[in-house]
SELUM-909380 format. One line per 3 residues: their letters; for each residue x, y, z of C-alpha. Coordinates in steps of 0.1 Angstrom, whole numbers. Layout:
// SELUM-909380
a	X/Y/Z; ...
***
This chain:
// SELUM-909380
xxx	-166/693/-572; -129/687/-577; -114/697/-610
xxx	-77/696/-609; -53/676/-587; -16/681/-580
xxx	1/647/-574; 29/652/-549; 47/620/-559
xxx	65/603/-588; 70/572/-609; 44/544/-608
xxx	28/561/-579; 20/592/-598; 8/571/-628
xxx	-16/551/-605; -31/582/-589; -34/600/-622
xxx	-52/570/-639; -81/571/-614; -82/609/-614
xxx	-85/610/-652; -112/584/-652; -131/607/-628
xxx	-127/637/-651; -100/655/-631; -71/672/-646
xxx	-37/662/-633; -4/678/-626; 30/664/-614
xxx	67/671/-615; 94/658/-639; 130/667/-646
xxx	129/653/-682; 125/676/-713; 103/649/-727
xxx	82/634/-698; 81/596/-696; 57/579/-718
xxx	41/558/-690; 30/592/-674; 21/612/-705
xxx	-11/593/-711; -25/602/-677; -8/636/-668
xxx	-22/668/-684; 5/692/-672; 41/686/-660
xxx	61/709/-638; 96/710/-651; 121/709/-622
xxx	158/709/-623; 163/675/-607; 140/649/-592
xxx	153/639/-558; 140/630/-524; 145/666/-512
xxx	120/678/-538; 92/655/-526; 99/664/-490
xxx	98/702/-496; 63/710/-482; 62/746/-491
xxx	75/742/-526; 49/714/-534; 20/735/-521
xxx	32/766/-540; 34/745/-571; -1/732/-567
xxx	-14/767/-563; 7/781/-592; -7/755/-616
xxx	-43/762/-606; -50/729/-587; -78/727/-562
xxx	-65/695/-545; -34/676/-536; -30/637/-535
xxx	3/627/-518; 4/592/-532; 22/568/-509
xxx	56/574/-494; 74/607/-489; 48/632/-473
xxx	18/610/-475; 17/604/-437; 30/639/-427
xxx	3/659/-409; 22/692/-413; 20/688/-450
xxx	-17/680/-449; -22/712/-428; -3/733/-452
xxx	-24/720/-481; -56/729/-463; -43/762/-452
xxx	-36/771/-489; -73/765/-496; -67/732/-513
xxx	-85/698/-507; -63/672/-491; -69/637/-506
xxx	-65/617/-475; -73/614/-438; -78/644/-415
xxx	-44/659/-405; -52/653/-368; -58/616/-375
xxx	-26/614/-395; -7/631/-366; -21/606/-341
xxx	-15/575/-361; 17/585/-378; 33/583/-344
xxx	37/545/-340; 41/551/-303; 7/569/-300
xxx	-10/543/-322; 2/516/-298; -13/535/-269
xxx	-47/537/-287; -46/501/-297; -39/490/-261
xxx	-66/512/-247; -92/494/-268; -77/460/-260
xxx	-60/452/-292; -29/430/-283; 5/446/-288
xxx	41/433/-284; 64/450/-259; 77/483/-271
xxx	96/515/-263; 86/548/-276; 98/584/-274
xxx	133/580/-290; 135/614/-306; 173/614/-311
xxx	198/586/-304; 217/607/-279; 235/593/-247
xxx	204/595/-227; 180/577/-251; 207/551/-259
xxx	209/542/-222; 171/540/-220; 170/517/-250
xxx	198/495/-236; 178/492/-204; 147/482/-223
xxx	167/456/-243; 182/440/-212; 147/438/-196
xxx	129/426/-228; 154/404/-245; 163/400/-281
xxx	158/402/-311; 145/438/-312; 133/458/-341
xxx	143/495/-344; 120/513/-367; 111/548/-378
xxx	82/562/-358; 69/584/-386; 73/562/-417
xxx	73/527/-432; 83/506/-463; 113/492/-446
xxx	131/526/-444; 146/535/-410; 144/499/-398
xxx	171/476/-382; 169/442/-366; 191/439/-335
xxx	202/404/-322; 225/415/-294; 233/445/-272
xxx	265/457/-289; 246/462/-321; 220/484/-306
xxx	237/519/-306; 247/517/-343; 213/504/-353
xxx	197/534/-335; 220/559/-352; 216/545/-387
xxx	178/539/-385; 174/575/-372; 195/589/-401
xxx	176/569/-427; 142/579/-412; 152/616/-414
xxx	163/612/-450; 131/593/-461; 104/610/-439
xxx	119/642/-426; 117/629/-390; 143/609/-371
xxx	121/597/-343; 123/559/-335; 105/532/-316
xxx	119/499/-303; 98/467/-303; 103/430/-294
xxx	106/411/-327; 88/379/-333; 110/359/-356
xxx	86/333/-368; 57/357/-377; 34/365/-405
xxx	26/400/-416; -11/404/-422; -29/436/-429
xxx	-66/448/-431; -78/474/-456; -101/500/-442
xxx	-121/527/-459; -139/555/-440; -159/585/-450
xxx	-165/619/-434; -198/607/-421; -183/582/-397
xxx	-188/551/-418; -161/524/-419; -160/495/-443
xxx	-135/466/-441; -122/455/-475; -107/421/-465
xxx	-71/413/-456; -37/408/-472; -6/387/-465
xxx	26/406/-468; 51/382/-452; 75/377/-481
xxx	100/404/-474; 136/413/-477; 153/441/-457
xxx	119/444/-440; 103/455/-472; 76/434/-490
xxx	81/419/-524; 51/395/-526; 16/404/-513
xxx	-16/386/-517; -53/389/-510; -70/374/-491
xxx	-44/362/-466; -41/323/-468; -43/300/-439
xxx	-63/323/-416; -87/306/-391; -122/321/-395
xxx	-123/334/-360; -88/350/-363; -99/367/-396
xxx	-131/380/-379; -111/393/-350; -85/410/-372
xxx	-113/428/-391; -131/438/-360; -99/451/-344
xxx	-91/472/-375; -126/486/-376; -126/495/-339
xxx	-93/512/-343; -105/532/-374; -137/542/-356
xxx	-117/552/-324; -97/578/-343; -124/589/-367
xxx	-107/576/-398; -116/587/-433; -101/578/-467
xxx	-82/546/-474; -59/532/-448; -43/499/-435
xxx	-41/483/-401; -12/460/-399; -8/429/-376
xxx	17/402/-369; 7/366/-364; 24/336/-350
xxx	35/317/-381; 39/284/-362; 2/281/-355
xxx	-18/264/-383; -51/276/-395; -68/246/-377
xxx	-69/268/-346; -71/304/-338; -39/324/-342
xxx	-26/349/-317; -21/383/-333; -5/417/-323
xxx	-11/452/-336; 18/465/-356; 8/499/-369
xxx	-17/518/-389; -8/533/-423; -28/565/-429
xxx	-24/562/-466; -27/541/-496; -4/510/-495
xxx	19/499/-524; 0/466/-524; -36/480/-526
xxx	-41/465/-561; -46/430/-548; -75/443/-527
xxx	-89/462/-557; -88/431/-579; -106/407/-555
xxx	-133/432/-546; -136/449/-580; -132/485/-565
xxx	-110/515/-573; -96/526/-539; -79/557/-554
xxx	-113/568/-570; -129/563/-536; -103/585/-520
xxx	-113/613/-543; -150/606/-538; -147/606/-500
xxx	-127/639/-501; -157/653/-521; -181/643/-493
xxx	-195/610/-508; -208/583/-484; -195/548/-485
xxx	-225/534/-467; -237/517/-498; -205/495/-501
xxx	-214/475/-470; -238/453/-489; -213/447/-517
xxx	-185/436/-494; -179/399/-485; -157/385/-459
xxx	-143/359/-482; -139/371/-518; -143/346/-545
xxx	-111/355/-563; -74/355/-552; -48/381/-562
xxx	-10/380/-559; 13/409/-564; 51/409/-571
xxx	74/440/-569; 99/440/-596; 131/457/-585
xxx	164/468/-600; 184/449/-574; 208/420/-572
xxx	194/390/-550; 229/375/-550; 244/406/-533
xxx	219/409/-505; 194/427/-528; 218/456/-534
xxx	202/483/-557; 214/481/-593; 208/515/-610
xxx	217/518/-647; 204/520/-683; 174/499/-692
xxx	178/489/-728; 144/471/-731; 115/466/-707
xxx	86/448/-723; 61/435/-698; 40/405/-706
xxx	2/411/-707; -26/386/-705; -60/379/-690
xxx	-60/386/-653; -27/405/-654; -23/440/-642
xxx	10/461/-643; 17/493/-625; 49/505/-643
xxx	73/531/-633; 97/529/-663; 95/533/-701
xxx	106/506/-725; 139/523/-727; 148/543/-696
xxx	171/547/-666; 170/533/-631; 182/563/-611
xxx	201/561/-578; 180/589/-563; 150/568/-554
xxx	138/533/-544; 147/510/-573; 113/495/-580
xxx	107/491/-617; 70/480/-615; 44/460/-597
xxx	27/431/-615; -6/416/-602; -22/383/-612
xxx	-58/375/-603; -76/341/-607; -104/320/-591
xxx	-79/302/-568; -45/311/-551; -28/283/-570
xxx	-39/296/-604; -30/332/-595; 5/321/-585
xxx	10/301/-617; -3/330/-638; 20/355/-622
xxx	50/332/-625; 44/327/-662; 39/365/-667
xxx	73/373/-651; 90/345/-669; 78/360/-703
xxx	86/396/-694; 116/409/-713; 141/430/-694
xxx	174/440/-708; 194/461/-684; 209/461/-649
xxx	207/433/-624; 171/427/-612; 150/403/-592
xxx	127/390/-620; 142/355/-621; 143/354/-583
xxx	106/362/-581; 98/333/-604; 119/310/-582
xxx	101/323/-551; 66/318/-566; 75/283/-576
xxx	89/273/-543; 70/243/-528; 68/258/-493
xxx	53/290/-506; 27/271/-527; 18/251/-496
xxx	13/284/-477; 40/276/-452; 61/307/-448
xxx	69/336/-424; 86/370/-426; 119/351/-423
xxx	112/329/-453; 134/347/-479; 163/351/-455
xxx	162/314/-446; 159/302/-482; 179/328/-501
xxx	207/304/-510; 184/277/-523; 162/302/-542
xxx	193/316/-559; 205/281/-566; 173/273/-583
xxx	178/303/-606; 214/291/-614; 202/255/-622
xxx	178/270/-648; 204/292/-662; 230/264/-665
xxx	205/243/-684; 207/265/-715; 240/283/-709
xxx	259/265/-737; 231/270/-761; 228/307/-752
xxx	265/312/-758; 263/296/-792; 234/319/-801
xxx	255/349/-789; 283/337/-811; 261/335/-842
xxx	244/368/-836; 275/388/-829; 302/372/-850
xxx	282/361/-881; 252/385/-884; 269/417/-872
xxx	234/430/-862; 231/467/-862; 263/474/-880
xxx	247/473/-914; 216/494/-909; 220/509/-944
xxx	215/474/-959; 183/469/-939; 148/478/-951
xxx	133/509/-936; 99/498/-920; 88/532/-907
xxx	86/531/-869; 86/507/-841; 71/511/-806
xxx	90/495/-779; 67/499/-748; 62/536/-756
xxx	94/546/-772; 88/552/-808; 117/558/-832
xxx	128/552/-868; 134/515/-871; 152/494/-896
xxx	144/457/-899; 160/428/-916; 137/398/-916
xxx	144/361/-919; 181/361/-916; 191/325/-916
xxx	223/318/-897; 242/286/-895; 257/287/-860
xxx	275/254/-863; 268/219/-878; 243/209/-850
xxx	224/242/-847; 203/263/-870; 193/299/-860
xxx	166/320/-877; 162/357/-870; 125/362/-877
xxx	126/400/-872; 151/426/-862; 147/463/-854
xxx	172/491/-850; 167/523/-829; 192/551/-833
xxx	208/566/-802; 183/586/-780; 183/607/-748
xxx	174/575/-729; 205/555/-735; 241/561/-746
xxx	241/540/-777; 221/525/-806; 196/497/-798
xxx	189/464/-815; 159/443/-808; 149/410/-824
xxx	129/378/-823; 145/344/-834; 141/307/-835
xxx	169/282/-828; 168/245/-836; 191/218/-826
xxx	191/180/-821; 196/183/-784; 171/210/-776
xxx	145/209/-804; 130/243/-816; 130/272/-792
xxx	120/309/-795; 142/336/-781; 144/374/-780
xxx	176/394/-782; 189/430/-779; 220/449/-779
xxx	232/484/-770; 259/494/-794; 282/522/-780
xxx	315/537/-788; 329/519/-757; 316/485/-767
xxx	286/463/-771; 261/450/-745; 242/420/-757
xxx	211/403/-742; 193/371/-748; 159/361/-733
xxx	157/323/-735; 131/302/-716; 126/330/-690
xxx	163/335/-683; 182/366/-694; 218/359/-705
xxx	242/388/-711; 275/392/-729; 294/425/-727
xxx	321/431/-751; 338/454/-726; 342/454/-689
xxx	310/470/-676; 307/488/-643; 290/459/-627
xxx	312/432/-640; 333/419/-611; 317/443/-587
xxx	307/422/-557; 285/443/-534; 307/460/-509
xxx	339/443/-520; 371/461/-529; 394/457/-558
xxx	430/446/-553; 441/482/-554; 415/497/-531
xxx	380/499/-518; 352/507/-543; 317/521/-539
xxx	292/492/-546; 264/518/-555; 262/554/-565
xxx	253/576/-536; 265/600/-508; 291/592/-483
xxx	274/597/-449; 300/581/-426; 337/573/-427
xxx	350/548/-401; 386/545/-413; 415/568/-418
xxx	447/570/-439; 475/549/-424; 451/527/-403
xxx	455/489/-402; 421/474/-409; 407/438/-404
xxx	386/417/-425; 348/425/-424; 355/459/-406
xxx	329/485/-415; 348/513/-433; 321/535/-450
xxx	284/541/-450; 268/552/-483; 233/566/-487
xxx	217/555/-519; 180/551/-530; 169/562/-496
xxx	188/533/-479; 221/531/-461; 247/505/-472
xxx	278/495/-453; 311/491/-472; 332/464/-454
xxx	366/451/-458; 370/417/-473; 406/414/-463
xxx	430/428/-438; 455/455/-447; 466/490/-443
xxx	448/520/-457; 472/543/-476; 447/571/-482
xxx	410/578/-478; 400/594/-510; 365/608/-501
xxx	350/630/-474; 316/630/-457; 289/644/-480
xxx	307/635/-512; 287/621/-540; 302/590/-555
xxx	296/568/-585; 294/530/-586; 329/516/-588
xxx	346/548/-576; 375/542/-553; 368/553/-517
xxx	403/544/-503; 436/529/-514; 454/500/-499
xx	491/504/-491; 511/482/-515
***
């Protein structure tokens, strides 16, 4: 009987694993670099391992993680998803230390973690596969030539991807031969950084495809249960942001064949625990006829999107992982499973990123995160109400899942939930997700993996139109709040309420209720409630939160929420009005005027904080517009810094391996 589990992961992943473990009566342990661990973890984690710094290197250090599990008296290790979750060497080390591995057998992980080997097995049992090239260990001269020969024979587009990982890391789309060598080099580097293995494979890419996956669950007795399917086609940078179960517009025979193929593959390799078999389908074929499909890969771990399957089937997949590891049979689940669940569930991934800058990560202080809850809404959060989006990891803030009797109702519920969620902090994709969920083509189930790339401009424009509708009103509210009420600057005049809990951050709070402000002759503004939180370890400044009502002849009566971070350098104001977050900074912030990989008039700036991994220019060099100058590694992804104008480099100011901050100059232009 398991008693204590070490969770070799972080953020919302650690929280998700710990929740099920605690409900099964297990004690839980995970790492943190904070003196006071995050509130969202404290409820579920019994013991925290204090580390100097949380970074990818920590969660890729196999020996250290195993040693910590033993040191803290754990009898088992759950890897979560990502990092070492599909690393057979880590699974072996866990078992060699006498600990129980919560996941598939190491030899099965080794077999299926290699996308090349997985393709061989799939082909052997007659599951259709696209054309592919395996065995790219390192992108040296020999393997590059082999890859080029394959490309010339197969044609384009081609997809380069990490052989030992997933989640969009180590993946590059190649449309023509001159792009191939650089794509191989960068995908290999990213794969090594994310998964500790630089191996790659190359596949023919089907542009108008859908991404559909099948959830499998196996036990140590050889039983396999299929838990339906999911559609994960809505992606950017080859990483999913909307997932749903069951997959819409699947012909019954196609669904049956997908399930049978997934089960056959799982049985062939002797699979146990939770896993996913992924396929691509031709998106141009309607559900009125059978759809052609091709095997993509098998993930020998829990998927980020597993909650949608849990919701429609009413099962806890993480709990079943623990139970299977303890020797329990899943045979009894067969009668409970249905091919067509009666519920529909949709998940959105909430990221700290800027959709207007090709989804560039946007790390920074979060001054308020207040998720909206309601019936049929489930959040998997990875941040406290006041927190920091670090540049060390993937910038996902949370996942939110809506479940309802129909797909249409689930989408509507999810859209409303995101619209009502308050987030005061860096750029994020909340409003973009609402725009995406409300898109007519998505509602009509007409989309492919290229959907977001093809409609990015119109989706962003839809956000802009909503913003412009209340822009003038928002600015008037800002004027009234900042100039007339001077909120937060007269805390001594306010009444001490005791304390306020802002999504887990509790502090002394001052409140001034019912402050009636006359913004101008045509607009009345009422501050219903206002709270003040003194400076804390989470943010560099005092925080203000409030709820208000505004009434005007043109707009009627509207409710709004506001916030501010008051620092010595200036004030950062936020206003949540009809689902749109407006900001006003009374100083030039680090993100103001920063345009992705653009450079200032004086030089070239880093668009994100990170490490310099490649420099493609030198002092005194003449450069041309759109020339690639630097590659930065940030949040486990690599980003190009390109020139937006021609000129001459006066001096390169950084070296390979340097850590840089967002906005830091990388090079100067000659004046």
